Every structure is written in structure tokens, then in C-alpha cells.
All heavy atoms as a GROMACS GRO file, in nm:
protein
  544
    1MET      N    1   0.982  -1.330  -2.294
    1MET     CA    2   0.894  -1.279  -2.190
    1MET      C    3   0.946  -1.327  -2.056
    1MET      O    4   0.978  -1.444  -2.039
    1MET     CB    5   0.753  -1.329  -2.216
    1MET     CG    6   0.651  -1.268  -2.130
    1MET     SD    7   0.489  -1.316  -2.195
    1MET     CE    8   0.389  -1.225  -2.085
    2SER      N    9   0.952  -1.239  -1.959
    2SER     CA   10   1.005  -1.277  -1.828
    2SER      C   11   0.900  -1.348  -1.744
    2SER      O   12   0.780  -1.331  -1.765
    2SER     CB   13   1.056  -1.153  -1.754
    2SER     OG   14   0.948  -1.067  -1.726
    3GLN      N   15   0.948  -1.426  -1.652
    3GLN     CA   16   0.858  -1.499  -1.562
    3GLN      C   17   0.805  -1.403  -1.456
    3GLN      O   18   0.877  -1.315  -1.409
    3GLN     CB   19   0.935  -1.613  -1.493
    3GLN     CG   20   0.977  -1.722  -1.587
    3GLN     CD   21   0.858  -1.807  -1.629
    3GLN    OE1   22   0.749  -1.757  -1.654
    3GLN    NE2   23   0.880  -1.936  -1.638
    4PRO      N   24   0.679  -1.418  -1.414
    4PRO     CA   25   0.626  -1.332  -1.308
    4PRO      C   26   0.696  -1.365  -1.176
    4PRO      O   27   0.742  -1.476  -1.154
    4PRO     CB   28   0.477  -1.368  -1.302
    4PRO     CG   29   0.466  -1.500  -1.369
    4PRO     CD   30   0.581  -1.510  -1.465
    5THR      N   31   0.704  -1.265  -1.091
    5THR     CA   32   0.765  -1.283  -0.960
    5THR      C   33   0.668  -1.357  -0.870
    5THR      O   34   0.551  -1.319  -0.858
    5THR     CB   35   0.798  -1.146  -0.897
    5THR    OG1   36   0.883  -1.076  -0.987
    5THR    CG2   37   0.866  -1.162  -0.764
    6ALA      N   38   0.715  -1.464  -0.807
    6ALA     CA   39   0.631  -1.540  -0.714
    6ALA      C   40   0.641  -1.475  -0.576
    6ALA      O   41   0.749  -1.449  -0.526
    6ALA     CB   42   0.676  -1.684  -0.707
    7ARG      N   43   0.527  -1.446  -0.516
    7ARG     CA   44   0.522  -1.384  -0.384
    7ARG      C   45   0.420  -1.457  -0.299
    7ARG      O   46   0.319  -1.506  -0.349
    7ARG     CB   47   0.481  -1.238  -0.392
    7ARG     CG   48   0.574  -1.147  -0.463
    7ARG     CD   49   0.520  -1.003  -0.455
    7ARG     NE   50   0.608  -0.912  -0.523
    7ARG     CZ   51   0.590  -0.870  -0.647
    7ARG    NH1   52   0.487  -0.914  -0.718
    7ARG    NH2   53   0.674  -0.787  -0.702
    8THR      N   54   0.444  -1.458  -0.168
    8THR     CA   55   0.341  -1.505  -0.076
    8THR      C   56   0.229  -1.402  -0.075
    8THR      O   57   0.252  -1.286  -0.113
    8THR     CB   58   0.398  -1.523   0.066
    8THR    OG1   59   0.437  -1.394   0.115
    8THR    CG2   60   0.516  -1.618   0.068
    9PRO      N   61   0.110  -1.439  -0.031
    9PRO     CA   62   0.002  -1.339  -0.025
    9PRO      C   63   0.041  -1.217   0.060
    9PRO      O   64   0.010  -1.104   0.024
    9PRO     CB   65  -0.114  -1.416   0.038
    9PRO     CG   66  -0.090  -1.558  -0.002
    9PRO     CD   67   0.060  -1.573   0.000
   10TYR      N   68   0.111  -1.241   0.170
   10TYR     CA   69   0.154  -1.130   0.256
   10TYR      C   70   0.250  -1.038   0.181
   10TYR      O   71   0.233  -0.916   0.181
   10TYR     CB   72   0.222  -1.185   0.382
   10TYR     CG   73   0.280  -1.079   0.471
   10TYR    CD1   74   0.201  -1.017   0.567
   10TYR    CD2   75   0.413  -1.040   0.459
   10TYR    CE1   76   0.252  -0.919   0.649
   10TYR    CE2   77   0.465  -0.941   0.541
   10TYR     CZ   78   0.385  -0.881   0.636
   10TYR     OH   79   0.436  -0.783   0.716
   11ASP      N   80   0.350  -1.096   0.116
   11ASP     CA   81   0.447  -1.015   0.041
   11ASP      C   82   0.382  -0.942  -0.075
   11ASP      O   83   0.416  -0.828  -0.105
   11ASP     CB   84   0.562  -1.102  -0.011
   11ASP     CG   85   0.652  -1.151   0.100
   11ASP    OD1   86   0.657  -1.086   0.206
   11ASP    OD2   87   0.717  -1.255   0.081
   12HIS      N   88   0.285  -1.006  -0.139
   12HIS     CA   89   0.215  -0.941  -0.250
   12HIS      C   90   0.134  -0.822  -0.199
   12HIS      O   91   0.133  -0.716  -0.262
   12HIS     CB   92   0.125  -1.039  -0.323
   12HIS     CG   93   0.051  -0.975  -0.436
   12HIS    ND1   94   0.113  -0.936  -0.552
   12HIS    CD2   95  -0.079  -0.939  -0.448
   12HIS    CE1   96   0.024  -0.879  -0.632
   12HIS    NE2   97  -0.093  -0.880  -0.570
   13ALA      N   98   0.066  -0.839  -0.088
   13ALA     CA   99  -0.013  -0.729  -0.031
   13ALA      C  100   0.078  -0.612   0.006
   13ALA      O  101   0.046  -0.496  -0.024
   13ALA     CB  102  -0.090  -0.777   0.092
   14LEU      N  103   0.191  -0.641   0.067
   14LEU     CA  104   0.286  -0.536   0.102
   14LEU      C  105   0.340  -0.467  -0.023
   14LEU      O  106   0.347  -0.343  -0.029
   14LEU     CB  107   0.400  -0.594   0.184
   14LEU     CG  108   0.499  -0.497   0.244
   14LEU    CD1  109   0.428  -0.401   0.339
   14LEU    CD2  110   0.607  -0.573   0.319
   15TRP      N  111   0.373  -0.544  -0.125
   15TRP     CA  112   0.421  -0.487  -0.251
   15TRP      C  113   0.314  -0.398  -0.314
   15TRP      O  114   0.343  -0.288  -0.363
   15TRP     CB  115   0.460  -0.600  -0.347
   15TRP     CG  116   0.493  -0.552  -0.485
   15TRP    CD1  117   0.611  -0.501  -0.529
   15TRP    CD2  118   0.403  -0.548  -0.597
   15TRP    NE1  119   0.600  -0.467  -0.662
   15TRP    CE2  120   0.474  -0.495  -0.706
   15TRP    CE3  121   0.270  -0.586  -0.615
   15TRP    CZ2  122   0.417  -0.478  -0.830
   15TRP    CZ3  123   0.212  -0.568  -0.739
   15TRP    CH2  124   0.286  -0.515  -0.845
   16LEU      N  125   0.191  -0.445  -0.314
   16LEU     CA  126   0.082  -0.369  -0.374
   16LEU      C  127   0.058  -0.238  -0.301
   16LEU      O  128   0.040  -0.132  -0.363
   16LEU     CB  129  -0.045  -0.454  -0.377
   16LEU     CG  130  -0.162  -0.403  -0.457
   16LEU    CD1  131  -0.122  -0.381  -0.603
   16LEU    CD2  132  -0.276  -0.500  -0.450
   17ILE      N  133   0.058  -0.241  -0.168
   17ILE     CA  134   0.040  -0.119  -0.089
   17ILE      C  135   0.150  -0.019  -0.123
   17ILE      O  136   0.124   0.098  -0.149
   17ILE     CB  137   0.041  -0.152   0.062
   17ILE    CG1  138  -0.088  -0.225   0.100
   17ILE    CG2  139   0.057  -0.025   0.145
   17ILE    CD1  140  -0.085  -0.286   0.238
   18ASN      N  141   0.274  -0.065  -0.126
   18ASN     CA  142   0.386   0.025  -0.156
   18ASN      C  143   0.381   0.079  -0.298
   18ASN      O  144   0.410   0.196  -0.322
   18ASN     CB  145   0.519  -0.045  -0.130
   18ASN     CG  146   0.544  -0.068   0.017
   18ASN    OD1  147   0.497   0.008   0.101
   18ASN    ND2  148   0.617  -0.172   0.048
   19THR      N  149   0.343  -0.004  -0.394
   19THR     CA  150   0.335   0.039  -0.533
   19THR      C  151   0.226   0.144  -0.553
   19THR      O  152   0.248   0.245  -0.620
   19THR     CB  153   0.309  -0.082  -0.625
   19THR    OG1  154   0.415  -0.176  -0.607
   19THR    CG2  155   0.301  -0.042  -0.771
   20VAL      N  156   0.110   0.121  -0.495
   20VAL     CA  157   0.001   0.218  -0.508
   20VAL      C  158   0.039   0.349  -0.438
   20VAL      O  159   0.013   0.458  -0.491
   20VAL     CB  160  -0.131   0.161  -0.452
   20VAL    CG1  161  -0.239   0.268  -0.446
   20VAL    CG2  162  -0.179   0.044  -0.538
   21ASP      N  163   0.103   0.340  -0.322
   21ASP     CA  164   0.145   0.460  -0.252
   21ASP      C  165   0.244   0.542  -0.335
   21ASP      O  166   0.233   0.664  -0.344
   21ASP     CB  167   0.207   0.424  -0.117
   21ASP     CG  168   0.240   0.547  -0.034
   21ASP    OD1  169   0.150   0.632  -0.016
   21ASP    OD2  170   0.355   0.558   0.011
   22GLU      N  171   0.339   0.474  -0.398
   22GLU     CA  172   0.434   0.544  -0.485
   22GLU      C  173   0.363   0.611  -0.602
   22GLU      O  174   0.395   0.723  -0.641
   22GLU     CB  175   0.540   0.447  -0.538
   22GLU     CG  176   0.640   0.402  -0.434
   22GLU     CD  177   0.733   0.294  -0.487
   22GLU    OE1  178   0.736   0.268  -0.609
   22GLU    OE2  179   0.803   0.234  -0.404
   23GLY      N  180   0.266   0.541  -0.660
   23GLY     CA  181   0.190   0.598  -0.771
   23GLY      C  182   0.110   0.720  -0.730
   23GLY      O  183   0.106   0.821  -0.801
   24VAL      N  184   0.046   0.713  -0.614
   24VAL     CA  185  -0.032   0.827  -0.564
   24VAL      C  186   0.062   0.944  -0.537
   24VAL      O  187   0.031   1.058  -0.573
   24VAL     CB  188  -0.111   0.788  -0.438
   24VAL    CG1  189  -0.169   0.911  -0.369
   24VAL    CG2  190  -0.223   0.691  -0.472
   25ASN      N  191   0.176   0.917  -0.475
   25ASN     CA  192   0.271   1.025  -0.449
   25ASN      C  193   0.318   1.090  -0.579
   25ASN      O  194   0.336   1.212  -0.585
   25ASN     CB  195   0.392   0.974  -0.370
   25ASN     CG  196   0.357   0.946  -0.226
   25ASN    OD1  197   0.260   0.998  -0.173
   25ASN    ND2  198   0.436   0.861  -0.162
   26GLY      N  199   0.336   1.010  -0.683
   26GLY     CA  200   0.376   1.064  -0.812
   26GLY      C  201   0.270   1.152  -0.874
   26GLY      O  202   0.301   1.248  -0.946
   27MET      N  203   0.143   1.124  -0.848
   27MET     CA  204   0.034   1.204  -0.904
   27MET      C  205   0.016   1.336  -0.832
   27MET      O  206  -0.023   1.434  -0.893
   27MET     CB  207  -0.098   1.127  -0.898
   27MET     CG  208  -0.107   1.012  -0.994
   27MET     SD  209  -0.272   0.938  -1.002
   27MET     CE  210  -0.308   0.898  -0.833
   28VAL      N  211   0.043   1.339  -0.703
   28VAL     CA  212   0.011   1.459  -0.625
   28VAL      C  213   0.132   1.548  -0.598
   28VAL      O  214   0.118   1.652  -0.537
   28VAL     CB  215  -0.058   1.422  -0.492
   28VAL    CG1  216  -0.187   1.348  -0.516
   28VAL    CG2  217   0.034   1.345  -0.401
   29THR      N  218   0.250   1.507  -0.644
   29THR     CA  219   0.371   1.583  -0.617
   29THR      C  220   0.440   1.619  -0.748
   29THR      O  221   0.455   1.535  -0.836
   29THR     CB  222   0.468   1.500  -0.530
   29THR    OG1  223   0.398   1.453  -0.415
   29THR    CG2  224   0.586   1.582  -0.485
   30LEU      N  225   0.483   1.743  -0.759
   30LEU     CA  226   0.561   1.785  -0.874
   30LEU      C  227   0.703   1.731  -0.863
   30LEU      O  228   0.746   1.693  -0.753
   30LEU     CB  229   0.564   1.938  -0.881
   30LEU     CG  230   0.430   2.006  -0.909
   30LEU    CD1  231   0.442   2.157  -0.891
   30LEU    CD2  232   0.381   1.973  -1.047
   31PRO      N  233   0.777   1.725  -0.973
   31PRO     CA  234   0.914   1.671  -0.968
   31PRO      C  235   1.005   1.741  -0.866
   31PRO      O  236   1.096   1.680  -0.812
   31PRO     CB  237   0.966   1.692  -1.111
   31PRO     CG  238   0.843   1.691  -1.195
   31PRO     CD  239   0.736   1.754  -1.110
   32ASN      N  240   0.977   1.868  -0.836
   32ASN     CA  241   1.060   1.939  -0.739
   32ASN      C  242   1.017   1.912  -0.594
   32ASN      O  243   1.074   1.969  -0.501
   32ASN     CB  244   1.062   2.089  -0.768
   32ASN     CG  245   0.927   2.154  -0.747
   32ASN    OD1  246   0.830   2.090  -0.708
   32ASN    ND2  247   0.919   2.282  -0.777
   33GLY      N  248   0.914   1.830  -0.575
   33GLY     CA  249   0.870   1.793  -0.441
   33GLY      C  250   0.755   1.875  -0.386
   33GLY      O  251   0.699   1.842  -0.282
   34SER      N  252   0.718   1.983  -0.454
   34SER     CA  253   0.606   2.064  -0.404
   34SER      C  254   0.474   1.999  -0.445
   34SER      O  255   0.466   1.927  -0.544
   34SER     CB  256   0.616   2.206  -0.459
   34SER     OG  257   0.606   2.207  -0.599
   35PRO      N  258   0.368   2.026  -0.367
   35PRO     CA  259   0.239   1.965  -0.399
   35PRO      C  260   0.181   2.019  -0.529
   35PRO      O  261   0.201   2.135  -0.564
   35PRO     CB  262   0.150   2.001  -0.280
   35PRO     CG  263   0.222   2.104  -0.203
   35PRO     CD  264   0.364   2.107  -0.247
   36ARG      N  265   0.110   1.934  -0.599
   36ARG     CA  266   0.046   1.971  -0.726
   36ARG      C  267  -0.096   2.019  -0.696
   36ARG      O  268  -0.163   1.967  -0.607
   36ARG     CB  269   0.041   1.845  -0.812
   36ARG     CG  270  -0.006   1.862  -0.952
   36ARG     CD  271  -0.012   1.728  -1.023
   36ARG     NE  272   0.115   1.658  -1.028
   36ARG     CZ  273   0.200   1.661  -1.130
   36ARG    NH1  274   0.172   1.732  -1.236
   36ARG    NH2  275   0.311   1.591  -1.126
   37ASP      N  276  -0.142   2.121  -0.768
   37ASP     CA  277  -0.280   2.166  -0.755
   37ASP      C  278  -0.371   2.061  -0.817
   37ASP      O  279  -0.353   2.022  -0.933
   37ASP     CB  280  -0.301   2.300  -0.825
   37ASP     CG  281  -0.234   2.415  -0.752
   37ASP    OD1  282  -0.215   2.405  -0.630
   37ASP    OD2  283  -0.200   2.515  -0.818
   38LEU      N  284  -0.468   2.014  -0.742
   38LEU     CA  285  -0.559   1.910  -0.790
   38LEU      C  286  -0.702   1.960  -0.787
   38LEU      O  287  -0.741   2.034  -0.696
   38LEU     CB  288  -0.550   1.785  -0.701
   38LEU     CG  289  -0.414   1.715  -0.693
   38LEU    CD1  290  -0.421   1.604  -0.590
   38LEU    CD2  291  -0.372   1.662  -0.828
   39ALA      N  292  -0.779   1.917  -0.884
   39ALA     CA  293  -0.923   1.946  -0.885
   39ALA      C  294  -0.988   1.872  -0.768
   39ALA      O  295  -0.934   1.772  -0.719
   39ALA     CB  296  -0.984   1.902  -1.017
   40GLY      N  297  -1.101   1.920  -0.725
   40GLY     CA  298  -1.169   1.862  -0.608
   40GLY      C  299  -1.197   1.714  -0.620
   40GLY      O  300  -1.172   1.637  -0.527
   41HIS      N  301  -1.247   1.670  -0.736
   41HIS     CA  302  -1.281   1.528  -0.751
   41HIS      C  303  -1.154   1.442  -0.754
   41HIS      O  304  -1.156   1.328  -0.708
   41HIS     CB  305  -1.367   1.506  -0.876
   41HIS     CG  306  -1.297   1.531  -1.005
   41HIS    ND1  307  -1.270   1.658  -1.053
   41HIS    CD2  308  -1.248   1.446  -1.097
   41HIS    CE1  309  -1.208   1.650  -1.168
   41HIS    NE2  310  -1.192   1.522  -1.198
   42ILE      N  311  -1.044   1.496  -0.804
   42ILE     CA  312  -0.919   1.420  -0.804
   42ILE      C  313  -0.863   1.411  -0.663
   42ILE      O  314  -0.817   1.306  -0.618
   42ILE     CB  315  -0.816   1.483  -0.901
   42ILE    CG1  316  -0.868   1.471  -1.045
   42ILE    CG2  317  -0.680   1.417  -0.887
   42ILE    CD1  318  -0.786   1.544  -1.147
   43ALA      N  319  -0.871   1.522  -0.589
   43ALA     CA  320  -0.825   1.521  -0.450
   43ALA      C  321  -0.906   1.422  -0.368
   43ALA      O  322  -0.851   1.349  -0.284
   43ALA     CB  323  -0.835   1.661  -0.391
   44ALA      N  324  -1.037   1.414  -0.392
   44ALA     CA  325  -1.121   1.318  -0.320
   44ALA      C  326  -1.079   1.175  -0.355
   44ALA      O  327  -1.074   1.088  -0.267
   44ALA     CB  328  -1.268   1.340  -0.355
   45GLY      N  329  -1.048   1.150  -0.481
   45GLY     CA  330  -1.001   1.017  -0.520
   45GLY      C  331  -0.869   0.981  -0.455
   45GLY      O  332  -0.848   0.867  -0.412
   46VAL      N  333  -0.779   1.079  -0.446
   46VAL     CA  334  -0.649   1.055  -0.382
   46VAL      C  335  -0.670   1.024  -0.234
   46VAL      O  336  -0.608   0.932  -0.179
   46VAL     CB  337  -0.556   1.177  -0.402
   46VAL    CG1  338  -0.435   1.169  -0.311
   46VAL    CG2  339  -0.513   1.186  -0.547
   47LEU      N  340  -0.757   1.100  -0.168
   47LEU     CA  341  -0.784   1.074  -0.027
   47LEU      C  342  -0.847   0.937  -0.007
   47LEU      O  343  -0.816   0.867   0.090
   47LEU     CB  344  -0.874   1.184   0.032
   47LEU     CG  345  -0.808   1.320   0.046
   47LEU    CD1  346  -0.910   1.424   0.091
   47LEU    CD2  347  -0.692   1.315   0.143
   48THR      N  348  -0.933   0.897  -0.098
   48THR     CA  349  -0.993   0.764  -0.091
   48THR      C  350  -0.887   0.656  -0.105
   48THR      O  351  -0.885   0.558  -0.030
   48THR     CB  352  -1.101   0.747  -0.200
   48THR    OG1  353  -1.201   0.846  -0.181
   48THR    CG2  354  -1.163   0.609  -0.196
   49ALA      N  355  -0.797   0.673  -0.201
   49ALA     CA  356  -0.689   0.576  -0.220
   49ALA      C  357  -0.601   0.568  -0.096
   49ALA      O  358  -0.565   0.459  -0.050
   49ALA     CB  359  -0.605   0.614  -0.343
   50ARG      N  360  -0.567   0.683  -0.040
   50ARG     CA  361  -0.483   0.683   0.080
   50ARG      C  362  -0.555   0.620   0.198
   50ARG      O  363  -0.495   0.550   0.279
   50ARG     CB  364  -0.440   0.826   0.114
   50ARG     CG  365  -0.341   0.878   0.013
   50ARG     CD  366  -0.223   0.943   0.082
   50ARG     NE  367  -0.113   0.959  -0.010
   50ARG     CZ  368  -0.064   1.075  -0.046
   50ARG    NH1  369  -0.115   1.186   0.002
   50ARG    NH2  370   0.037   1.081  -0.130
   51SER      N  371  -0.685   0.644   0.209
   51SER     CA  372  -0.764   0.582   0.316
   51SER      C  373  -0.765   0.430   0.300
   51SER      O  374  -0.746   0.356   0.397
   51SER     CB  375  -0.907   0.637   0.312
   51SER     OG  376  -0.990   0.568   0.402
   52ASN      N  377  -0.784   0.385   0.178
   52ASN     CA  378  -0.783   0.240   0.152
   52ASN      C  379  -0.646   0.180   0.182
   52ASN      O  380  -0.637   0.068   0.233
   52ASN     CB  381  -0.825   0.211   0.009
   52ASN     CG  382  -0.972   0.237  -0.014
   52ASN    OD1  383  -1.051   0.243   0.079
   52ASN    ND2  384  -1.010   0.254  -0.139
   53LEU      N  385  -0.538   0.252   0.152
   53LEU     CA  386  -0.404   0.203   0.184
   53LEU      C  387  -0.384   0.193   0.335
   53LEU      O  388  -0.321   0.099   0.384
   53LEU     CB  389  -0.298   0.295   0.124
   53LEU     CG  390  -0.279   0.287  -0.026
   53LEU    CD1  391  -0.178   0.390  -0.072
   53LEU    CD2  392  -0.235   0.148  -0.068
   54ALA      N  393  -0.438   0.289   0.408
   54ALA     CA  394  -0.426   0.284   0.554
   54ALA      C  395  -0.501   0.163   0.610
   54ALA      O  396  -0.450   0.094   0.699
   54ALA     CB  397  -0.480   0.413   0.616
   55ILE      N  398  -0.618   0.136   0.557
   55ILE     CA  399  -0.694   0.019   0.601
   55ILE      C  400  -0.619  -0.108   0.566
   55ILE      O  401  -0.608  -0.200   0.648
   55ILE     CB  402  -0.836   0.021   0.538
   55ILE    CG1  403  -0.917   0.137   0.594
   55ILE    CG2  404  -0.907  -0.113   0.561
   55ILE    CD1  405  -1.044   0.166   0.518
   56ALA      N  406  -0.567  -0.115   0.444
   56ALA     CA  407  -0.492  -0.234   0.401
   56ALA      C  408  -0.368  -0.254   0.488
   56ALA      O  409  -0.336  -0.366   0.526
   56ALA     CB  410  -0.453  -0.221   0.254
   57SER      N  411  -0.300  -0.146   0.521
   57SER     CA  412  -0.182  -0.156   0.607
   57SER      C  413  -0.219  -0.207   0.745
   57SER      O  414  -0.148  -0.290   0.803
   57SER     CB  415  -0.114  -0.019   0.620
   57SER     OG  416  -0.066   0.025   0.497
   58ALA      N  417  -0.330  -0.159   0.798
   58ALA     CA  418  -0.375  -0.207   0.930
   58ALA      C  419  -0.411  -0.355   0.926
   58ALA      O  420  -0.374  -0.431   1.016
   58ALA     CB  421  -0.495  -0.124   0.977
   59LEU      N  422  -0.480  -0.396   0.822
   59LEU     CA  423  -0.515  -0.538   0.809
   59LEU      C  424  -0.391  -0.624   0.793
   59LEU      O  425  -0.382  -0.735   0.848
   59LEU     CB  426  -0.609  -0.559   0.690
   59LEU     CG  427  -0.750  -0.504   0.708
   59LEU    CD1  428  -0.828  -0.515   0.577
   59LEU    CD2  429  -0.823  -0.575   0.820
   60LEU      N  430  -0.293  -0.573   0.721
   60LEU     CA  431  -0.168  -0.646   0.704
   60LEU      C  432  -0.094  -0.658   0.837
   60LEU      O  433  -0.037  -0.763   0.868
   60LEU     CB  434  -0.081  -0.575   0.601
   60LEU     CG  435   0.033  -0.654   0.542
   60LEU    CD1  436  -0.017  -0.783   0.477
   60LEU    CD2  437   0.108  -0.570   0.441
   61ALA      N  438  -0.097  -0.554   0.918
   61ALA     CA  439  -0.034  -0.559   1.050
   61ALA      C  440  -0.104  -0.661   1.140
   61ALA      O  441  -0.037  -0.736   1.213
   61ALA     CB  442  -0.038  -0.421   1.116
   62VAL      N  443  -0.235  -0.668   1.132
   62VAL     CA  444  -0.309  -0.768   1.211
   62VAL      C  445  -0.273  -0.909   1.163
   62VAL      O  446  -0.249  -0.998   1.244
   62VAL     CB  447  -0.462  -0.743   1.200
   62VAL    CG1  448  -0.540  -0.859   1.258
   62VAL    CG2  449  -0.497  -0.613   1.270
   63ALA      N  450  -0.268  -0.928   1.033
   63ALA     CA  451  -0.232  -1.059   0.978
   63ALA      C  452  -0.092  -1.099   1.022
   63ALA      O  453  -0.066  -1.214   1.057
   63ALA     CB  454  -0.242  -1.058   0.826
   64ASP      N  455  -0.001  -1.003   1.022
   64ASP     CA  456   0.137  -1.030   1.064
   64ASP      C  457   0.141  -1.068   1.211
   64ASP      O  458   0.212  -1.161   1.250
   64ASP     CB  459   0.223  -0.907   1.037
   64ASP     CG  460   0.371  -0.937   1.044
   64ASP    OD1  461   0.410  -1.049   1.008
   64ASP    OD2  462   0.448  -0.847   1.084
   65ALA      N  463   0.064  -0.998   1.294
   65ALA     CA  464   0.060  -1.029   1.437
   65ALA      C  465   0.000  -1.168   1.460
   65ALA      O  466   0.050  -1.244   1.544
   65ALA     CB  467  -0.020  -0.923   1.512
   66LEU      N  468  -0.105  -1.202   1.388
   66LEU     CA  469  -0.165  -1.335   1.402
   66LEU      C  470  -0.069  -1.444   1.357
   66LEU      O  471  -0.060  -1.550   1.421
   66LEU     CB  472  -0.295  -1.343   1.321
   66LEU     CG  473  -0.412  -1.261   1.376
   66LEU    CD1  474  -0.528  -1.263   1.277
   66LEU    CD2  475  -0.455  -1.312   1.512
   67ARG      N  476   0.002  -1.418   1.250
   67ARG     CA  477   0.099  -1.516   1.201
   67ARG      C  478   0.211  -1.536   1.303
   67ARG      O  479   0.250  -1.649   1.331
   67ARG     CB  480   0.156  -1.470   1.067
   67ARG     CG  481   0.250  -1.569   1.004
   67ARG     CD  482   0.290  -1.529   0.867
   67ARG     NE  483   0.356  -1.399   0.870
   67ARG     CZ  484   0.416  -1.344   0.767
   67ARG    NH1  485   0.417  -1.406   0.652
   67ARG    NH2  486   0.474  -1.227   0.776
   68ALA      N  487   0.259  -1.427   1.361
   68ALA     CA  488   0.365  -1.437   1.463
   68ALA      C  489   0.314  -1.510   1.586
   68ALA      O  490   0.385  -1.591   1.645
   68ALA     CB  491   0.416  -1.298   1.499
   69SER      N  492   0.190  -1.483   1.623
   69SER     CA  493   0.130  -1.547   1.740
   69SER      C  494   0.116  -1.698   1.719
   69SER      O  495   0.146  -1.777   1.808
   69SER     CB  496  -0.007  -1.484   1.769
   69SER     OG  497  -0.072  -1.553   1.872
   70SER      N  498   0.072  -1.738   1.600
   70SER     CA  499   0.055  -1.881   1.574
   70SER      C  500   0.190  -1.951   1.564
   70SER      O  501   0.204  -2.066   1.603
   70SER     CB  502  -0.026  -1.904   1.446
   70SER     OG  503   0.046  -1.862   1.333
   71THR      N  504   0.292  -1.882   1.517
   71THR     CA  505   0.427  -1.940   1.511
   71THR      C  506   0.483  -1.960   1.650
   71THR      O  507   0.547  -2.062   1.677
   71THR     CB  508   0.521  -1.846   1.430
   71THR    OG1  509   0.464  -1.828   1.300
   71THR    CG2  510   0.659  -1.905   1.417
   72GLU      N  511   0.456  -1.865   1.742
   72GLU     CA  512   0.504  -1.879   1.879
   72GLU      C  513   0.435  -1.997   1.948
   72GLU      O  514   0.499  -2.068   2.027
   72GLU     CB  515   0.476  -1.751   1.956
   72GLU     CG  516   0.564  -1.635   1.916
   72GLU     CD  517   0.523  -1.505   1.983
   72GLU    OE1  518   0.428  -1.506   2.065
   72GLU    OE2  519   0.586  -1.403   1.953
   73ARG      N  520   0.308  -2.020   1.921
   73ARG     CA  521   0.237  -2.132   1.983
   73ARG      C  522   0.289  -2.266   1.935
   73ARG      O  523   0.291  -2.363   2.009
   73ARG     CB  524   0.088  -2.122   1.953
   73ARG     CG  525   0.019  -2.017   2.031
   73ARG     CD  526  -0.131  -2.027   2.014
   73ARG     NE  527  -0.188  -1.894   2.033
   73ARG     CZ  528  -0.288  -1.847   1.965
   73ARG    NH1  529  -0.346  -1.919   1.873
   73ARG    NH2  530  -0.332  -1.726   1.987
   74GLU      N  531   0.329  -2.270   1.807
   74GLU     CA  532   0.379  -2.395   1.751
   74GLU      C  533   0.517  -2.430   1.805
   74GLU      O  534   0.555  -2.546   1.809
   74GLU     CB  535   0.385  -2.386   1.599
   74GLU     CG  536   0.247  -2.382   1.535
   74GLU     CD  537   0.254  -2.357   1.385
   74GLU    OE1  538   0.366  -2.349   1.331
   74GLU    OE2  539   0.148  -2.345   1.324
   75ALA      N  540   0.593  -2.330   1.846
   75ALA     CA  541   0.730  -2.354   1.893
   75ALA      C  542   0.737  -2.406   2.034
   75ALA      O  543   0.660  -2.438   2.106
   75ALA     CB  544   0.810  -2.223   1.887
   0.00000   0.00000   0.00000
């Protein structure tokens, strides 16, 4: 059994956002790149997931800015 990858919370959040985004793209796109026809409730779920990813990305950007700001103060 392989060892789990150790990540900082920031790196894990970024990895998770990217992984979920890739999964969502795989669900809504056909192998040839054209959009897949989705039922209404599935489309709503996809939009919810994308909305949550946008919020997570924004929070991650804020955390990154705060981290950079605190590093500049320490220097």
C-alpha cells in the first residue's frame, strides 16, 4: 500500500479544487469535447458544484494574499 501524499492545507485545497473541476468537466463533456445533454436536476447539481468551486477559489486567493501579507511584515 502506498503512503498518502502529505500536503499543506493550502496545497490540499488547491488540489481538491482542481480535482473536482476535472471531474465535473468529465461529466459534462463528451470525449470529443462537445457538451453532453444533461437532465435539469443534473445540470443544477453541476452549476452548484461550479459555484462552490468559485467560492473556494476566491477564499483560497484571499488566504494566499493574507499569507503573503504576513510574510512581508515579518521580513
